[in-house]
N, C-alpha and C positions, 0 to 999 in steps of 0.2 A: 797655852799652859807654860809656865817658865821652864827652861832648860835646866835639868838638875845635874849637878856634878857629884858623883858617887864614888867612894873608895871600896875597893873590894879586899876582904880579908881571905879569899879563896886560896891564894898562893902564898899566904904568910905562915911562918912557923908558929905552932901552937905553943912553942916553949917561951916565946917572947912576950914580956908584958907590954902590950901595945895601947893600953886604954888612954893613958894620960897624953901621950903624943897624939893619938888619933883624934881626941876631942878637940885638940888645938887646931886641927887642919881646916882650911877655909872650904869645907865640903858639906853639902846638906843632907847626904845620905850615905849608907853603908850596905854593902852586900856581904852576905854570910853563906856559908856552906849548908848544904841540905842536912848533914850531920849535927852541924852547931844548932841550926833551927830546931831540931828535935832534942837538944840537950837540956839538962837540968839548968845550965848556966844562962840559957837564952833570956828568960824573962828578966832577971836582975840586970843584964847586959842592956836590954831594951830600956828599961827604966832610966838607967844612967845615961844612955843616949838622948833619951827624952828630956832629961834635965840639962843637957848640954845641945839642946836644939838640933839633934841629929836624928833622921828617920832611919829605920831599916827598910830600905828600899827594895832589895832584891835577894832572892835565894836561888843560888847557883847549884845545879845538881839536886833539885828538890825530891827527886827519886833516883835511886841507885841506877847508874847507866846499864848495869847488867840486866835490869828489868825493862828499862825503855827501849835499849837498843834491840832487844829480843822479843819485844811485844808482840809481833805479828806471827811468831812461830809458836807462842805459848798456848796451852790449852784454855778452855773455857774458864775452868775454875780459877786458875791463875790470873787471867784478865780480870775476872770479877773482883779477885782479891786486890790487885793493883788499882783498880778504879775506887775501889772503897778506901785504899790508903791515900790516894790523891784527894778524894773528897774530904777526908779527915784533916788533910793538910790545909786545903781551902778554909775549912772551919776555923782551924787553928790560927791561920794568918789574919782573919778578919779583924780582931781587936787591935792588931798591930799596925794596920795600914800599909801592909806590904803590897808593892805594885807589880812585881815581877816575879815569876817562877819560870826558871830555865831548865828545860829538859833535853836530852840528847837522845835523838830518834834514831840514830844510826842511819841517817839519809845517804852518808857516803857509800853504804853497802848495797843500795839499790841498783839494779841494772835495768838498761832500757827495756829489757825483754818482759819484765814483770812489774813495770813501774806503777801501772794504774792499780793493780790488785794490792801492791805493798803500800800505796799511799791511803788507799781506802781503808786498809786495816789500822794504820798508824792514826787516821782520822778518829776512828772509834774510842781512842784513849782520851780525846778531847771533847767531841760532840755532846756527850751526857752531862758535861761539867761547864760549858762555855756560858750558860746563863747564870750559874752560881758564882763563877769567877767575875763576870760583869757586874753582879749585884754589889760586890765588895770593892770595885775598882782594881781587880787583878788581871793581868795579862800573862797569858802562857807565851813563852818566848822559845823559838826553835833556833838553836846556834848554827851558823855557818862560818866558815873560815876564811880570812883574807890575809894573805894570798891562799888560793886553794892549795889543798895537799899535794895535788898533781895537776898539770895543765888542762887534762880533759876530765877532771872530776866533775860528775853530775850532781854534786851536793846542792849548789845554787839552784839549779833547775828544779830538782825535787822539792826544795823548800818553797819556792815560789808557787809550784803547782799545788802543794798542800795547802798554802795560804789561800790561793784562789779557790779550792775546793771547799774549804771551810766557810768562807764569805763571813767571817764575823770578826768585829774589832778586837776581841780579847784573845786572838791569836795573831802573833806577829813574829818578825824575824829579829834576831839578835846577831850582829857581826862581831865575831871575835878577831879583831884585827891585830896583827904582829907588826908593829911600825919598824922595829929593828930589821925586818926582813925585806923592808920596801922603802924606795925613795918617795917623799911626799907626793909627787906628781903621779903616782900610782893610784892616789885616790880620786883623781879626775874621772867623772862619769860613773863611779861606782854605785852611786845610789840608782841611777838609771838602769843599770845592768840587772839590779835586784827588783825593777819595777816599782821603786820607791816603797818597798814593804819593809824597809828597816826601821825599826822603832827605838833600838838601843844599840850602842856601839861600845864594845869593851875593848880597851886597849891593854893588850898583854905584853909585858916587856919586863926586862932586867937591866936596870941602870947600872949594874956592875959590869955590864958587857959594853964593849966600845960601839958607839953608834946605835944605841938601842933606842932611846926616845928622849933626848936632850930638848932644851927649851926651844931652840930654833926650829928643830924638827916639829915640834909640838906646835908652834905657832904657825907654820907653813901647812900642816894637816888641817888645823882649825879654820884657817882662810879658804881652803880648798872645799871642805865641807859646808862652810857658811855660803859660798857662792853657788852650792847646788840645792841650797834651801833646807839643808838638815836642821831640824829644830828638835830632834829627839834627845833623850837623855845620853850621858857619857859615863862610863865606868872605867876607873883606873885600876888594873890589876897587875900591880908589881909582884916580883918574887923578892920576898924578905926573908932573910935567914938568920939575922942578928940585929942588936940594938943600933949598930952602926948604919946598916943599910936602912933601918927604919927612920932614923934621924935625916939621913940623906933625902929619903923620899919625901919626908915632911918638908923639907927645904924646897924640893922640886915642885911639889904639889902647891906650896904657898906662892912660888914663883909663877906659875902658869894659870893659876885659878883666882888670882886677886884681880 
């Protein structure tokens, strides 16, 4: 399947009119937030994107993080309500062709002492719905951070174990990469460290800051990922606070994605 380049609105100010500029960017997909996905504006936005040959590819934070991060400690009634909520969102996503639902499971909070029980509980959030997701081509994505929040974080290990326990293609990992915090060479071998379970990479950056993710940095990272055989989709997640930064970002995307 052809690798998709996707633009995320997740860190963009809602006060900025982004539509015209967004439709001109040489990207095939758009990522929206869970809140916008449920809003009254979503359907019309989808129709306009469709007219401009842009897909809605991903929903980041499809469920509120306070629900998913605290799932294992919730009582039975709350868990059933959350499952019903997620099932409803799968049904809503079906006619729009959405490919990814990203959910934060709070894997960074799991300790070695109770990892198996915690992972088993988190798996219960997905297992009843994996077949329904697969039927519409949807993948649940569990985010991990690169670089790690702290050197000895067990987040990557927990995510890989959860993926192995599920043993289902509709559950994958998404890497939230922060290129401004890393030299390109840091990406060497990163896919192997995650047992090649990464299906999606989100580049989170702010090009208002020095050495965030300029074109040469981007090219070097792309070359390293290609050498490792990465063929998953890529999402660009810039911080956009005003029209000027949006225009600069449009120029950046045009220079690196054409």
